C-alpha positions as CSV (number, residue, x, y, z in Angstrom):
1,G,118.6,191.5,122.9
2,R,118.5,191.6,119.1
3,A,115.0,190.2,118.5
4,A,113.3,193.6,119.5
5,D,115.0,195.5,116.2
6,V,113.9,192.4,113.7
7,Q,110.4,191.8,114.2
8,K,109.4,192.1,110.7
9,E,111.9,189.6,109.6
10,I,110.6,187.1,112.4
11,Q,107.0,187.6,111.6
12,F,108.2,187.2,107.6
13,V,109.8,183.8,108.3
14,L,106.9,182.8,110.7
15,E,104.2,183.4,108.1
16,R,106.0,181.2,105.8
17,E,106.6,178.1,108.5
18,Q,104.7,175.6,106.1
19,L,107.2,175.9,103.7
20,A,109.7,174.5,106.7
21,H,108.0,171.0,106.4
22,T,105.8,170.6,102.9
23,L,108.2,168.6,100.9
24,V,109.4,166.9,104.1
25,D,105.8,165.8,104.9
26,L,105.6,164.2,100.9
27,Q,108.8,162.5,101.4
28,D,107.8,161.3,104.8
29,A,104.5,160.3,102.9
30,G,106.2,158.0,100.3
31,K,105.6,160.8,97.5
32,L,108.7,161.6,97.0
33,P,111.6,159.6,97.0
34,L,114.9,159.7,98.6
35,R,117.7,160.3,96.1
36,V,121.6,160.9,96.5
37,T,122.1,164.8,97.2
38,H,125.3,167.2,97.5
39,N,123.0,169.6,99.9
40,D,125.4,172.4,98.9
41,T,124.7,173.1,94.9
42,K,126.3,176.2,94.3
43,L,128.8,177.1,91.4
44,N,132.1,177.4,93.8
45,N,131.4,173.7,94.4
46,I,131.9,172.8,90.8
47,M,135.7,172.2,89.7
48,I,136.1,174.5,86.4
49,D,138.9,173.6,84.2
50,D,141.0,177.0,83.4
51,K,141.8,176.4,79.9
52,T,138.4,174.9,78.4
53,G,135.7,176.3,80.8
54,K,134.5,173.0,81.4
55,A,133.3,171.7,84.8
56,V,135.6,168.7,86.0
57,C,134.0,167.5,89.0
58,V,131.8,168.3,92.1
59,I,133.9,169.3,95.1
60,D,132.7,169.8,99.0
61,L,131.3,166.3,99.4
62,D,131.2,166.1,103.0
63,T,127.4,167.3,102.6
64,V,126.5,164.3,100.3
65,M,123.5,162.0,102.1
66,P,120.0,160.9,101.1
67,G,117.5,163.7,100.4
68,I,115.0,165.1,97.8
69,V,116.3,166.3,94.5
70,H,114.5,169.7,95.4
71,Y,117.4,170.6,98.0
72,D,119.9,170.5,95.2
73,F,118.1,172.0,92.5
74,G,116.6,174.7,95.0
75,D,120.0,175.9,96.3
76,A,121.7,175.8,93.1
77,I,118.7,178.2,91.7
78,R,118.3,180.1,95.1
79,S,122.6,180.9,94.7
80,S,122.5,181.2,91.0
81,C,119.4,183.3,90.1
82,N,120.1,186.0,92.7
83,T,120.8,189.1,90.3
84,A,123.2,190.7,93.1
85,G,124.6,187.6,95.2
86,E,124.0,187.1,98.8
87,E,126.6,189.6,100.3
88,T,125.2,192.8,98.8
89,R,124.2,195.8,101.1
90,N,121.6,197.2,98.6
91,L,118.6,195.2,98.6
92,D,117.1,197.3,95.6
93,E,119.6,195.3,93.7
94,V,118.2,191.7,94.9
95,H,116.0,190.3,92.5
96,F,115.1,186.5,91.1
97,N,116.4,186.6,87.2
98,M,113.8,184.6,85.5
99,N,116.2,184.1,82.6
100,Y,119.1,182.5,84.5
101,F,116.3,180.2,86.1
102,E,115.1,179.3,82.8
103,A,118.4,178.4,81.5
104,F,119.5,176.5,84.5
105,T,116.3,174.6,84.7
106,A,116.4,174.1,80.8
107,G,119.8,172.2,80.9
108,F,119.1,170.5,84.2
109,M,115.7,169.0,83.1
110,E,117.5,168.2,79.4
111,K,119.7,165.7,81.5
112,A,117.8,164.6,84.5
113,K,113.9,165.0,83.8
114,H,113.8,161.3,82.9
115,L,114.7,160.4,86.2
116,F,112.1,162.2,88.3
117,T,108.5,161.2,89.0
118,L,105.8,163.5,88.0
119,K,105.1,164.4,91.7
120,E,109.1,165.5,91.9
121,K,108.1,167.6,88.7
122,K,105.0,169.2,90.1
123,T,106.8,170.2,93.2
124,L,110.3,171.0,92.0
125,A,109.6,174.9,92.1
126,Q,109.1,174.5,95.9
127,G,112.6,173.5,96.2
128,C,113.5,177.0,95.1
129,T,111.4,178.7,97.9
130,L,112.3,176.2,100.4
131,M,115.9,176.5,100.2
132,T,115.9,180.6,100.3
133,Y,113.1,180.3,103.0
134,L,115.8,178.1,104.9
135,Q,118.7,180.1,104.4
136,A,117.0,183.3,105.3
137,V,116.0,181.5,108.5
138,R,119.8,180.2,109.1
139,F,121.2,183.9,108.7
140,L,118.4,185.0,110.8
141,T,119.0,182.7,113.5
142,D,122.5,183.1,113.4
143,Y,122.1,186.8,113.9
144,L,119.6,186.5,116.6
145,D,122.3,183.8,118.2
146,G,125.2,186.2,118.4
147,D,126.6,185.2,115.0
148,H,128.4,182.1,116.1
149,Y,128.0,179.7,112.8
150,Y,128.6,182.1,109.6
151,P,131.6,184.2,109.8
152,I,130.6,188.0,109.8
153,T,133.0,191.0,108.8
154,Y,130.6,193.7,110.1
155,P,127.9,193.7,113.2
156,E,124.7,193.2,111.1
157,H,126.3,191.1,108.2
158,N,124.0,188.1,109.0
159,L,120.6,190.3,109.9
160,Q,121.7,191.6,106.0
161,R,122.0,188.5,104.5
162,A,118.7,187.5,106.0
163,K,117.3,190.7,104.4
164,V,118.5,189.1,100.9
165,Q,117.4,186.1,101.1
166,V,113.8,187.4,102.4
167,R,113.8,189.8,99.2
168,L,114.7,187.0,97.0
169,L,111.9,185.1,98.4
170,Q,109.6,187.8,97.9
171,D,110.3,187.7,94.2
172,M,110.4,184.3,93.8
173,E,107.0,184.4,95.3
174,R,105.7,186.8,92.7
175,Q,107.3,184.5,89.8
176,F,106.4,181.2,91.5
177,D,103.6,180.2,89.0
178,K,105.7,181.0,86.1
179,M,108.5,179.1,87.4
180,N,106.3,176.1,87.9
181,Q,104.8,176.4,84.4
182,F,108.5,176.1,83.1
183,I,109.5,173.3,84.9
184,L,106.5,171.4,83.9
185,N,107.0,172.7,79.9
186,Q,110.3,170.7,80.1
């Protein structure tokens, strides 16, 4: 009984359905190699030494499996470049922080660009929009299904989380060409 009130959000994800399969189609066609991926790349899955402030190791390894680099890069960007975080109730605060994107991407590419094929580099920015889209779909689906997967603290919590991801994706879409160009220049 919740779908009637969220038609705008449903329409948004339906209009972008191609995001869900574009990179998978390339991988299935052999154009993107399978790699070992973490599949939950966010800051709280990195153990940080309290004294030095340096990363010690990656944790939460239950999601490690074969995948494409776009998943890890895209989810890291999705979670670190949102100016308001995914729990905000104020959508006006949600923006894609291009400065964070550039800093993360420069460091990432400095260490890893020699590992990637040209096709991976040319499509890496799509991983950012893909993972943001998928998270919007996941939150929206959970809301529509009665909030069984993601714990909530108020009745429309998962809907609000979906709206945050939608807003972030919209801002990424506005800056997509700049994101892509930055990656290619690394």
